[in-house]
N, C-alpha and C positions, 0 to 999 in steps of 0.2 A: 745409159746411154735415154735417152730420150723417148717418146716414144710418142704416138699419134695421138692431137686429143680423145680420139671418138676410141680410140685405147688406152685409156690413162682410169684408172680404178680413185676415182675425186681429184681436187688436183694435188699434182705433185708436185710442186713448192709447197704448196702448208703441208704436208704429207712429209716432205725434207725435214724445213723447217721444226716440228714436231718434234721430230725423230733424231734432235739433233741441239732441238732442254731436255729430250727424253736421255739420251748419251749423254750429257750431261752434269743433269743429276744422279747418274748412275756412278759420277767420279770416272766418264768417260773419253778425257778433256782429246784426247789423240784421234777417238770417234768423231767425234763433233767435231772435232777440225774437221775432217775428208769431208763429210755432212756440205755439213758451209759449203767447202766450197764447189763443192760440187754441185749441189742448189744455187751458188754464181755460174757455173759453168754453162749451164742448163736453162738456165730460166734470169738472163740477168737484166730482165725492163721491169723482174715482178717486184714491187715494193718487200715484198718477206727478201730479195738478195739483198736489196738495201741495204739494213737494219744486219745483212748474215755478215757481209762487207768489218761491221763495229763489233760482231761477237769471235768476229776469229779473230781480231782482236786481243782482245779478252780474255778470250783466252791460250794465249801466244803470251798474251799478261797474266797471266795465274800460274803457268808452268815459268814463267820467271826469261821467254828469251824477247830477250826486249827490242831486237832483231830484229827479226819479226813483227813483234805487236809494234813498231813503231811505220813500217813497212806497212803497214795494213787498215793503223788508225787513221798516218798522214790520206792514204784510199780516197779513205768512206770523212776525216775533211777538205778532200779534194772535193770530190766528187758532189759529195751533200751538206756545203758550210752551213747552210741557213736551216737544218736540223736539229733543234733544239731543248728536241722532251717534250713539248705543249703538247703532243698528240698522243701520249703513254697513258695509258690507263692503269689508275692507284693500283691494280695490281703487278704493273711490270714493273713499275717504277720498285713497291716492295723485291722484289723477285731480282732488283739486276738487273733488271731486262732492257732499261729506255736504255737508248745510240742519240750521245748529245755529242755534238759534232767539236763542241765548244770542249770538253771531258778531252776525247780524242787527241785530239790537236797539241792542246793542254798537257797530256801523257807520256806524247810526241817525241815533245820537245823534247821535254827531265828526263826522257830511254838518251835521249841525242848524244844530252850535259856529261851523263851519266857510263858512257860509251863513250867517251871523247870526242866527238863528229860534229864536230862544229859548224865548218858551213850546215851539215843539214839543219843543227838545231837554230840556226839564225836563219833555214832560210823558216823554220819552224816555224818562228819566235812573230819573223817579217810578213808569215800569211795571216799569222793570230792576230799582230796588228789591222793590217787589211783589210779581218771581217768582223772583229770583233771592238776595236779602239770605241768605239762611239756606242755599245751596246756595253760592252763589259771591262770598263781605263784600267781598272782598276784590278783585274785578271790580270790587263794588257800587262800594267807598269809589273806585278810579281814575275810573270811570264822572263821581258828581261830585261831584266835587274838581275834574275835566276841564270841570265848568263856568262851574264858578267865573274862569274863566281865563280867559271871554270879558268879565265886568264887566272885569280888571282890560285887557284889551288896548280895549275900548274910557272905559279911568279914568274907571267910575261909582266913584268910591273909595266912595261908601254904601253903596253894593253887596254890593263885596269886603266890605264889614267887615261888612255882616249874615251872609252867604250863608256863608264862612267859621268866621265863630264857631261858627253854626251844626252847620257842617259837622264844629267841632272839639273837641261836645259831642252830637252824633247818631253818628259816626261814632268813638271813639275805641278802638273798638274792633277794628273793621274795618278802618282805612285803616293802610296800614305804615307805619313810623316818619316814612320822607322824605314822605310826602303831608300826615303832622300837622305837621312842621315847616315846609315851605313852604308850608300856609296858615295855621298866624303869625307866618312872615316877611311874608307876602302881607298880613296884615290891616298888619301892625303900617307898612311900604310905604304903606299909605293912608292908616294917621295918618298919618302926616311932607305926605303931599298935603295931609289936612286942618288940621296944621299943630295934631299935640294928641300935643310929643315923647316925655311920659307917657305916654301908654297903647299908644305905639307903642314903648317901652324895656322894657313889662312881653311885647309880645307877642314879641321879639327874644329878651327872655333864658326863653319861655319855652318860644321855639323850640333855646336851646342845652341845658336839663335833658333836654328830649327826646332829645339828643344825650351829651348827657352817660354820661345816663344806657343805656345800651346799643344808641343806636338804630346802632353802627357796627359792630358784631355780629349787630345782628338785618339791614339788608340785606348786606352778608355770604353771611348762611347762605340767603339769596332766594332769590340768583343764583346759590348758589351749588348749589336745588333747580329752579329756570329750568333 
């Protein structure tokens, strides 16, 4: 229950926020979730509630409750897409208490893929592209590449062809050479399963051309940067 301001002992949103951190530090993650959800419900306009949304997702993530983690990460990324962690202190970064919308959405996308929830995964990938394609092109290409792997695992070869051919077209400038090579190979493998050897050869040849065009050096440079 939320008390009137004159009856509160200190800033209640801050008290709840810190209580959740203490529960988390004591490995009482369930209690941390309950306190954070109480904070969000009672003080929706508080900046601390905004962060609490992310951390509820992170708590479910830690517990391997991936559907719930996805929902809370998506909620944070949708409501606060501009949260990039730039306002976090060094201590918050070191303690893993920095809420970043792009990380939340990437996690949600991967969890949806792991849960074989195709529509949600694609919706998350589309949102990631809208929000971050200009500022985070490599990460956007990574998220989109991962979605296609769902079709490979399901052996839906027609969808593999459609998805990765579109990926090669749309992400030619964003994707890494490795991703473009693997996308071409994936389409080639799909064509083999569809008994289209000539089409498969064209895709494998395209992968070889990318490799011979300096892909190894580009991959090495990106590895060194990372």
